[in-house]
Structures are given as structure tokens and as C-alpha cells.
C-alpha positions as CSV (number, residue, x, y, z in Angstrom):
1,M,12.6,-77.2,-127.9
2,F,9.8,-76.6,-125.4
3,K,10.6,-78.1,-122.0
4,I,8.0,-79.3,-119.5
5,L,8.9,-80.4,-116.0
6,A,6.4,-83.1,-115.0
7,I,5.9,-83.8,-111.2
8,S,3.9,-86.6,-109.8
9,G,2.4,-86.0,-106.4
10,S,2.5,-89.7,-105.5
11,L,5.5,-91.7,-104.6
12,R,3.9,-95.1,-105.4
13,A,5.5,-97.0,-108.3
14,A,2.0,-97.9,-109.7
15,S,0.6,-94.4,-109.1
16,L,-2.0,-93.3,-111.7
17,N,-0.4,-89.8,-111.5
18,G,2.9,-91.2,-112.5
19,M,1.3,-93.3,-115.3
20,L,-0.4,-90.2,-116.6
21,L,2.9,-88.3,-116.8
22,R,4.8,-91.2,-118.4
23,A,2.0,-91.3,-121.0
24,V,2.4,-87.5,-121.6
25,Q,6.2,-88.0,-122.0
26,R,5.7,-90.9,-124.4
27,L,3.0,-89.1,-126.5
28,A,4.6,-85.7,-126.6
29,P,5.5,-84.3,-130.0
30,S,9.2,-84.4,-130.9
31,D,9.6,-80.7,-130.3
32,I,8.5,-81.0,-126.7
33,H,10.7,-82.5,-124.0
34,V,8.9,-83.8,-120.9
35,D,11.3,-84.1,-118.0
36,L,9.9,-86.4,-115.3
37,Y,11.0,-85.3,-111.8
38,R,11.6,-88.3,-109.6
39,G,13.0,-86.6,-106.5
40,L,9.8,-85.7,-104.6
41,G,10.5,-88.4,-101.9
42,A,13.9,-86.9,-101.2
43,L,12.7,-83.4,-100.5
44,P,12.7,-82.4,-96.9
45,P,9.7,-80.8,-95.2
46,F,9.7,-77.1,-95.6
47,N,11.8,-75.3,-93.0
48,Q,12.4,-71.6,-93.6
49,D,15.3,-71.7,-91.0
50,L,17.3,-73.6,-93.6
51,E,17.1,-70.7,-96.0
52,A,19.6,-68.7,-93.8
53,V,22.3,-71.4,-94.2
54,G,21.3,-72.4,-97.7
55,P,18.6,-74.9,-98.8
56,P,19.4,-78.6,-99.2
57,D,20.8,-79.8,-102.5
58,T,17.5,-81.6,-103.3
59,V,15.7,-78.2,-103.0
60,V,18.3,-76.4,-105.1
61,E,18.0,-79.1,-107.8
62,L,14.1,-78.8,-107.9
63,R,14.3,-75.0,-108.1
64,T,16.8,-75.2,-110.9
65,R,14.7,-77.6,-112.9
66,I,11.6,-75.5,-112.4
67,I,13.4,-72.3,-113.5
68,S,14.8,-74.0,-116.6
69,A,11.4,-75.4,-117.7
70,Q,9.0,-73.4,-119.8
71,S,6.1,-75.1,-118.1
72,V,5.4,-77.3,-115.0
73,L,2.9,-80.1,-115.2
74,I,1.8,-81.5,-111.8
75,A,-0.4,-84.6,-111.5
76,A,-1.6,-84.8,-107.9
77,L,-4.4,-84.7,-105.5
78,L,-5.4,-81.1,-104.5
79,G,-3.8,-81.3,-101.1
80,V,-0.5,-82.3,-102.6
81,L,-0.7,-79.4,-105.1
82,R,-1.3,-76.9,-102.3
83,A,1.7,-78.3,-100.4
84,L,3.9,-78.1,-103.5
85,Q,2.7,-74.6,-104.2
86,S,3.4,-73.3,-100.7
87,E,6.7,-75.1,-100.2
88,G,8.5,-75.9,-103.5
89,L,7.1,-73.7,-106.2
90,S,6.9,-70.5,-104.1
91,M,10.6,-71.0,-103.2
92,A,11.4,-71.3,-106.9
93,A,9.5,-68.1,-107.6
94,E,11.5,-66.3,-104.8
95,A,14.8,-67.6,-106.4
96,T,14.0,-65.8,-109.6
97,E,13.1,-62.4,-108.1
């Protein structure tokens, strides 16, 4: 089964980004699993000093889910995408190196 991790860049319950990803999940073919990530609000701001003592559990969970997915689908405004890329996704890439 092909696994997609779907991340909404908005924390609002009625977010159009979230609605879009829920529609993708609902309409995905049976051989595609869309995993909606709902932990964005619990992620701390990026602090590279934390890497020395180990990242928070929320960061470890996101990294694990990104690594285990075959694809990541992010629905967000461009500014949010840049923040995720520089903070969350780059850390996940480093974890696989």
C-alpha cells in the first residue's frame, strides 16, 4: 500500500487546507493510505540547541511519520511551506542520512 502523509499548514478547525486533505483522504483509491497529521500545533519552534540533548517527542514522531511515508502532501500558504521545509522536513532529511 502506498502511504501519503498529509499535513495541513493551518490549525483552524474549518481550514480550507484541512478540508482539502480530508477530501483527498476520503477520495483516495483503496491502495493508497492518506495519513492526516494533526500534531502541527504541538510542534515547538525550531531550536537547534535541542538537537544536542535530543529533539522533543513531537519532533521525533513527525520525523518518523515522514520517513515511513512514500510521499508527503502539504496544503499550506507559501510562508508555512517554507517554515516546514526549513524546520521539520530538513530535520527529517538529516535523520535519514
